[in-house]
N, C-alpha and C positions, 0 to 999 in steps of 0.2 A: 496437615499439622494443625494442632489447636482445635478450637471449636468456635461456636458463635456467641458464647458468653451471654446467653439470655438468662437473666435472673428474673424472678417474679416481678412483673410490673415495669421492667426496664428493657431497653432496646437491645435488639440482636445486632451485633457489630462484626463486620468483616474488615479485612484490609483490601482496599481496591487499588490496584496498581495501574497507573496510566503509563502506556508504553508508546513512544514514537518509533515508527519502523526502523529508523536509522540507528536507534539506540537499543535494539532488542538484545544485542550482545551483552548489555549491562545486567540483564535479568538474573543470570546465575550468580553474579556478584551480589546484587541486592538480596536475593533469596538466601544466600549464604550468610550475609551480614545480619539479616533479620533472624535467622535461625540461631546465630551465636549470641546476638545482643538482646533478643526478645524471646526466650525459650517459651514454647507453648503458645506462640502468637495466634491470633484469630485466623480463620481460613482465608487464603489468598484468592482474590478474584481479579482477573486481568481485563483491561480494556480490549476491545476487538477491532481488528482492521476492517473498516467499512469501505467497500469499493476498492480504490487503489491505496487506501490507508493514509492518504495525505491530508485528511481533515481531522485535526486532533480532537475537536469537540464531538464530532460524530462518533469517533472511536470511543471516547469516554462515555457518551450517552448509551452506547451498546453495552459497555461494561456495567453501567448503572442498572440497565434492564436485566442483565444476567444476575447481578447481586439480588435484585428483587425476586427473580424467579427461584433463587436458592433460599428464600425466606428471610433475607436480611432487611432491616429498615434503617440501618445506619452503617457508616464505614469510615475507616481512616483512609483518606485519599493520599497516596504517596506516589510522586513521579519517580520514574526509574532511576534518576540520577541524584535523588535526595536520600542517599543511604544513611543509616545510623552510623555515627562515627565513635560510638562508645556504648557501654551497656545501658539499656533502657530501664526505666523504673516500671518493671513488669506489672506489679500489683496496681500501680496508679493507672496505667494505660488500659489494662484489661478489666478493671473493676471500678475504681474510684471515679475516673473521668466520665465513662459512659453513665454511671449512676447519677453523678452530679448534673451532667448535661441534661439527662432526662428530667430530673427534679426541677431544673430551671426552665425547661421548655426550650433549650438551646437548639439552634439550627446549624451552627458552625462554631467550632472551637479550634483556633489556631494553636499548633504545638510549638510555633516559633515564638519564644518568650518576648513579651513587651519590654523586659528589662535588659535590653541590649542597645548597641549604638545605632541601630537602623530606624527605630521608631520613636516618635515623641507625640504624646497625646495627653489631653486633660480629661479624658473619659473617666468615669468612676470605677473604683475597685470594689470587688467583693471582700468580705472580711477574711482574716487570716485563716480561720477554720475551713474556708472554701478555697484555699490555695492562692489568695490574692489575684484571682482572675480579673482582667480588665473587661468591662462591659463596653463593647465597641458601638457607641452611639454618636460619636463625633463625626462631622461631615468628612474629615480627612482620615478617618480610621481605615485600617486595611481589612475591609470585609471581603470574604470570598477569595482571598489570595491562594495561590497554588503551592505554597510551602505545605509540608505535611500538616494535616488537620483532620479533626473528627467532623463529619457531616451527617446530618439527616439526609437520607436519600431523596426525600421530597424537595428539599432546597437545592440539592445538587442537580436533580433532574430539571428544576425550574431554571437554574442558571444555564444549563446546556440549551434548553429551548430558547431562552432569550438570546444567547450568543448566535444561534443558528436562525434567528427570526428573519423573515423575508428571504429565505433561501440563500443566505450568505454562504459563499463557497469558502471564504477564508475563516475557518473556524479554528484559528490557531490558539495556543495557550495564551499568548499575549493578548489576543482579542478577547478571550474569555475573561481575563482579569480586568482589562480596561472597561469592558461592557458591564460586568457585574459589580465592580467596585464603585461605580458611579452612584452617588447618593440619590440621584433622580432616576435610577434604573427602574424599568417596568417590572418590578418584582413585588409580591405581596408585602405589605408593610411589616407584618409580623416576622417575615424572614429577615428583613434588614435590622430589626430592633432586637433580634435574639442571637446576636453574634458576640463571641467572647475570644479572649486571647489569654493563654496561661502565663504565669510568672515562671521563668526557668529556674530561678534560684529557690523558689518555694516547692517545686515539684521534682527536682533532681533526686537521685538516689541518696546522696549525702548532703543534707541541708548545709548551706553556707553560714558561717559565723557573721554576726552583725557588722563587724568591720569590713569583711569581704563584700557584703551586700552594699555597704555605703560606698566603697571604692568602685564597685560595678555601676552604681547609679550615678556617681560623679562622672565616670567615663562616658556614660550614656548622655548626660547633660552636655558635656563639652563637645561630643561628637555631633549632637544635633545642632548646636550653635554653629559648628563648622560646616555642617551640611546646608544650613540656611544661607551661608555665604556663597555657596557654589553657583546658584543661578545668576549671580551678579558678576561672575568672572568670565571674561571672553576667552575664546580659544587662544592659547599661547603659553609661554613659559610659566607664568604665575599659576594658571589653572592646572598645568601639568604637575608643578611642584606641590600645589595644594592637595591634589588627588594622591600624590605619592605619600605625603604625610598622613592624610586622612583617607586610608583605603576603605571606602564604605562597603565594599563587598567582602572584606576579610573579617567576617563575623562568625563566631561560633555560638550557637544557642545551646548551652549545656544544661538542658532541662530533662523532662521525662523522656523525650526522644532527641538525643544529642544530634545536632546537624550543623553542616556548613551552610551559611545563608545562600551562597551562590552555586551550590551543588558540586558535583564531581568534575564536570567539564566546563571549559570556557573556550569558545571558538574552535571546538573540535580537539582541543588538547586538555591535558590534565590541568585543572584549576589550581593556580598558585596558592590560593587560600587552603584548598584541600591538601596540597602537598605540605604546606607549612604546618597544618594541624597534625597530619599523619606522622611527621617527623618527631612529634612529641608524644605520640600515642602508639603503643605496641599493638593495640587492637586494630587500628586502621592502617598501620604501616604495612602489614602483610597483605592486606587487601589492595592497597595502593600499588604494591609491586605487581600483583596480578593484573590490575587494570592497565598499568603501564605496559606490561608484556603484551596484552591483547591489542592495545592501541598500536604498538610498534609493528605487530604482525599484520594488522589491518592496513596500515599505511604502506607496508612493503608489498602488499598484494596489488 
């Protein structure tokens, strides 16, 4: 399906799907949801199981090599459980974003919008005509995170190498993020200074009205103040109550690629945030029912 979307002077982009062996059963779900929400999407490339398949980064590195062999130089990296939970902004993802990323010399562009209650940063924004992208140059900015994002394959390959440096056997997704997100990571400086994050409200299919944007940003400000309190709360009833009021994983980024922050699964079960969103969305409700059925069948075996 789809193509590589190479326009003159711009990068050739695939969708690279990272698959953990235990979650291979999610692939038909992800492919079906992509086909419905992103018609004509770019060619799919999958990570490969290396050895026993239990090293996530080694598997991803093999997928990067495969994408290169197919002639791609950039890719949307999507983990198998970060399914789209609504219609994507097809024109934006297939043409506008890769074109702008190429013009800016970007290495990484997160599709998880900065205008949600998970992130708080003082990094600069691009102008409105460029979709209000945030330029991730702050020390605490979320560079190279594994939510769906557009990557130059050079940068993704370098991040894989760094994670596996010194023959580290634990090449988990968690280790990948923690290693590459470090502002002192041993990565070329131009990789670390060429990272961006989209604005969900500016890149969604139907632009939000000014009042809705103001309410969204107010919610983000309040949630980040609440998150700042969390490290100071010891385990106990107060912390439990705080987390119940401010569920920091129950976040929907309703942008060009609508997604649930914490994915489809949580501790091997359907993620409550995904269930909650699916109950409000006919698009994802039918897919949630399929996932629930497969989970029940797997647990019965």
